[in-house]
N, C-alpha and C positions, 0 to 999 in steps of 0.2 A: 690685509686680505681677510675677508670675513670667513668665520669658520662654517663648515658645512653643518646643517641641522641634523640633531641626532634623533628627531622625531618627524613623523609625517602623519597625514590624515588618510584613512582608508574607508571606503564605502562598505558597510556591513552587507549590502545586497549583492553588489557586483564585484567588489574587491578593487575598484578604481582608486588610484593614489593621487593625493594632492598635497601641495606644500602648505596650504592653509585650509581652515575650515570653511565649508560651504553648506549652505542651508539646503540646496537641492543638488543632488548627484547629476553631473552632465551626462554620465554614461547611461544610467537606467532610469533617471528621473525621480528617484525616491527622495522623500523629504526627511531631514534630520537623521541621516544614516551615517554620517561621517564620525568616526572616532579616532582619537590620537593614539598612535602606536610608536615605539621606538624602532628605528631602522638601523641597518648596518651598511655603510657605504664602503665599497671595495676601493682600494688604492688604484689610481690611474697610472702610477709611475712604473708599474711592473710591466714586463714584456709579455705580450700575449703570444702563446704558442701557436704555431701554424696548424690548422685542422684541415684534414683531407676532405675533399668534396665526395658526395655520394651520388651515384646515378639512380634515377627513379626507376622502379620496376613496372613492367606492364601487369595490369590486373589479371589477365588471362594466363600469365606465367607464375602467379603466386600459388604456391602448393597449399592444399587444404585437405585435412583428413578428419575422420571422426574422432581421432584422439585428442582433438582440441577441447573436448568436454569431459569433465570428470563427474561421475554419478555420486551425489552426496550420500546416498543411502536412505534419504528422506524423500519420498515421492512428492509430497505436497510442496516441499522447498524446490525440488527440481522442476516442477510445473511452473512456479513463479519465475524461476530463473531462465526458463525457456528450454529446458531439457537437461540441465546439468550445470556444473561449474565450469565456466570457460577459463581455459588456461591463460594466465597473465591478466586476468581482469581484476578491477578494484570495485568492490561492493560495499555500499553504505547501508547499514541497518539501523533504523531509528524506531523510537516508540517510547511510550510513557514509562516512568520509573516502575519496576517490578512487573512489567508486562510479560517478561520471559524472553528477552533478546539474548542474554548471556546463556540462558538454559538451552535455547535452540541451537546456538552455535556450538556449545559444549557437546550436545547430543550429536551434532554433525561431525565434530571431531572424533567422537567414539566410532562412528560408522566409517569414517575415512581411514582411521588407524587400522580397523579390521580388514580394510581392503589392501593393506600394505602401503599406504601413503604416509609420507613424512609430514607431520603437522606441528606447528609451533603456536601455542596459545600464550600471547603477551597480555598481561593485565596491569593496568595502572591504578586499579581501584582495590584489588584484593592481593593478599599475600599468597605464596605458593601452598601453604597449609590450608588457607580458606578455599582455594581452588580445589584442593584434594578433598575437602569435606563435602563440597557441593558435588564433585564427581562421584563420590561414593553414594550419594543419595540417588543419583540417576542410574546407577548400575555398575556392572563390572567393566572396568576400563583396561585396555592393553597398556602395558608398561612402556610402550614405545612413544606415548604422547609426550612432546616436549612442552614444559610450562616455564614461564619466566614472569617475574614481577619486577617491572621497570617502567619508569616515565621519561628517561632521557632518550630521545629518538635516536641520537647518534649511536648509542650503545646498542639500541634495538636493531638499527640498520647494519651495524657491523656484525651482530649475531646472525641476522638473516643472510648476509652475504657469506659468512663462514659456514653455516650449517646447510644452506640451500634447501630449505624445506619445499614441499609441494603446495601447501596451503598455510597461510598465516592468518591468526585472528588477532586484532588490535582492539582491546576493551579498556578504555574508550579513547577516541581521538582527542577529546576535550582534556584528557589528563597528560597527553604527550607535549613535550617541549624541546626546544633547541636553544642552547645556551646563548648563541650569538645573536638571537632575536631580542632577547632582554625583556620581552613583556611576559606577563603571567600566563600559565597555561589556560587554554580555552579562549584566548583573545583572538581578535581577527587575524593578526599577523602570524600568531602561532599555528592556528588551524590551517591557515593557507599554506604555510611552509612545510608543516609536517605532512599534510596531504600530497603536496607536490613531490616530496621526497619518496613517499610510499608509492606514488604513481610511477616514478622512474624505476623503482626497484621491481614493481610488478611487470612493467613492460619490458625492462631490460633483462631481467632474469626468468621471465615466463613464470612467475609465481602469482598464485591466485591469493588475493589479500581481502579479508572481510574486516571492515572497521565499524565499530558501534559508535553511534552519535547520540548524544543527549538531545532532548527536545525541549523547547520552551513551553510556557503556558498556553500558547496559541497552537501547539501541536506540531510545529515545524522544527527541523534540525537546527540546534543552537550554532552560532558562528555565522560566517559570511555565506551568502546565498551561492556564491561562486563554488562552494564545496560540492553542492549537488551537480553542478555542471562539469566538475573535473572528474567524478567518478563514472564508471560504466553503467552501474546499475544502482537504483535507489529502492530499498525495500522499507515499508512501514508496518510495524507490528501493531494492530489495533485490537480493541476489546474492552469490555467492561471489567474493571478490577474486581468487582464483587461476583463475577460469573466465571464459569469454568472454560468457556470457549475463547479462542484467540484467532485473529484473521491476519495473515501475512499477505499484504497487498504490494504488487510492483507498480510503482508510479513512473519509473524511468528504466528502460532496458534497451541497451544498444544491440543485444544479441537475441532478442525475442520480443513477444508481444507485450504491451503494457496492460495495466488494470487486471492482470491475472491475480486470482486469490487462492491461497492455501488455507485450509481450516484445521485448527488444532484444538485439542481438549486438554486443559491443564489438570494433571493429576498429581499425587504425592510423589510419584517416581519420575516426574517430568512431563514433557508435552507428548501427547498421543496424536497420531494422524487421524483424521475423520475421512473415512473412505467414501462415504455418501453424504455430502453436506446437506442435500435437499431433505433427506429423511431425518437427518439430525436437527435441522432447523424447525421442522414441523412437530417435533415431539412436544407433547403437552398441549396440542392445540385443542381448545374447548369444542364440544359438540352442541349443536343447536343453540349457538350463541349469536344474537344479532351484532353486526358491527365487525365480524371476522370473515376474511377472505384470503385465499391463497393466490399469490401473484408470481410470476416467473421474471427473474432478472438475470441478464447475462453478465458475468464477471469475467472478461477476457474472452476465452473460448468455452467457458463452462456455464451451462445453465444451472441457476440455483433457485429453488422454490423457497419462498418465505411467506410467513403470515403477516398480513397488513391488518392492523386493528383500528377501528375508528369509534370515537364516542362523541355524540352530539347531544347536547342538553340545553335547556333554556338558560340564559344568562341572568346574573343577578346584578351586573355592573352596567354603566353607561355604554361601555364599549365591549363587545364580545371578546372573549379570550381565545387565542390560538396557540397551540402547542404542537410541535413536531419533533419526534424522536426517531432518528435514523433516516429522515427524509428532509430534503431542502425546505426550509420554512417558507421561502417566497414561492416555491412551486405549489405548496398546499394552499396558500392564499389565492393563487391563480385559479386553481381547479375549484375552489369555493366560489369565486366569482362567476366561473362558467356555469356552475350549477344553478346559482341565483338568477343569472340573466337568461340562460338557454332553457332550463327545466322548470323555472318559477319556484324553485326550492328556497324558502326564506332562510337565509343564513345570517342576515344582519343582526338578529337578536338571539343568536345561538352560539354558545361556546363550542369549540371543535378541538378534539384531541386526536392526533394520529401517532401511531406507534408501529415500528417494525419489530416484531417479536424476535428475540435472540440477540439483539444488540448489533445487528449488522447495519452498515450504513450504505444506502442505495442512491446512486446519482443518475440512473438510467431513466429516461422518459417513459419506457415501456411499463413501468409500474404505475403510471397514471391512472389506468383502468381500475387497478386494485384499490388505489385510494378513493376513487369516486364510488366504487361499489361498496366499500366499507362505510363511507359516509352515509350513503343512501340507505343501506341496511340498518344502520343505527338510527338514522332519522325516522324511518318508517317502522322501526322495531320489527323488522322482518328478517328471518334467518335465511342465509345463503347456504345451500347444500354444501356440505364438507367435501364432497367429491368433485367439486367445481374449481376450475383454475382459470385465471385470466391474464392477459397482457395486452398492451396497446398504448399508443400515445394519444393524448387528447389535446386538440388545438383550441384556440380562443373562440372560434365560431361553432364549437361543438362537434367537429369532425373527429372521427377516429382514424388516425393515420398509421400506415404500415411501419413495422420495426424490422430490424435486421435479424437474420438467423432464426426465423420462425420455425423451420423444420426441426432444429436442435431443441427448441423449447417444447414443441409438441411431443417429440420423442421422449423427453424426459418426463413429461406428464403421463404419457402412456406407460412408461416403465414403472412408475410408482403407483399405478392402478387408478387414476382419476377417470371419471366417467364423462365429464363435459368440460370442454375448453372453450372460453369466449375470446375471440381474437378478432383483429381487423379483417374486414371482408377482402381487402386487397391481398393480405398474406393468405387467407384461405384459398383463394383462386390460384395462387402461385404454387401451392403445394402440389406435389405429385403423389396423390393418395394411392395410386396403384403400386408404388414402390415403398410404401411405408406400412409398418405393422402397427396399427392404432390400438390393437387389443381391446376394442369395444369403446374407445374414446370417441365421444361425439363432438364434432367441431361446430361451433355457432359463430358465424361471421357477422359482424356488425359495422356500420358505416358512420354512425353518429350516436351522440349520448342519449338521443330520444328513445332509441332501441332498447336502452338499458332498463327503462321502466317497464317494458314489456317483459324482459327477461326475469325481473324481479317478481 
């Protein structure tokens, strides 16, 4: 009788198991994603205990109360989470090394303990003395915070079951392991099994668990892609390591809206919340400089004003150079082609550089108008008034298309004292101006890119 294999192949993307190596995963279609991992086969000779069946519940009979959320004490974090920490949720926090993931979670522990919550901080990367040193740098901590330095998940799970905390921090998931798996910590099998164990603890005991995930050089969480599918919420901590600002972005949230952004400033005493991100992002904006324009982007439900900078100059190479920082590179090339085709602006022999000041990454099409105005301003060496703001999507035939949540964008511009707002004509007609306090803000609606030349 042939012995059962002690290893199997798992897909790093979806977690599918196979008895042999495959070039392409049948489950998700990824190429070269199968890795060999040791497995544990349970004995089939043991008797299986009878399990009682459960009756499904009617959705209308399920009780719900406001107590299902816990305020973290950090408003920017609560915004990204959808209003607070959901009891029994599993949250994954990813980000580059040194970006501030552990600092943010330790500050959250400080706020929760002050509210009387029982919090357990488990670290597989630092000793308890090192955690104490970092906590002293962040401020005064209550003595009730429980800390533990351990990498064996079975011991961690037993501690959680015995102490029954309200919130648990696991830093990080790549350092945790289970002995029966046999593979090294951070491997596909270990990450999948440890996350599954934490998920059962969170749902079964109504404990909110935060797990820190390392990221690869591509910027995604290391380990199998199924890790992000298993958790309830995925948060990414972004920002330039050489700058003081940090952005906490929600890319998945079962209990709130996605793409919400929280803005923090890194200081010597830890992370500080930025109450008004728009004003913060516009600090240091140059006056009377060609190629600079203020655009409005929606991050979840929050309008954020950013400075878009453009620099156009004669190329010295056979092919013009294109550079985009904070903006999709292909989107910039598309808009340059629209300018050359529709407005006759010769860009084929010009280098073009686009930058979003402040290090923020924008994916919304509404910043198209800001990119185009910045390019035209630099190309014609013409200054755009610093009290002007714009937003709108630009199509391939040169039309300016409507965007969502125009009223919130206009109100944000009026609150910060801007005097002129360039927006799609469709959005301008839809606004109820009688119910809005524009505070002297003049609305200029346009339908196509040809009208931008008149505005300049």
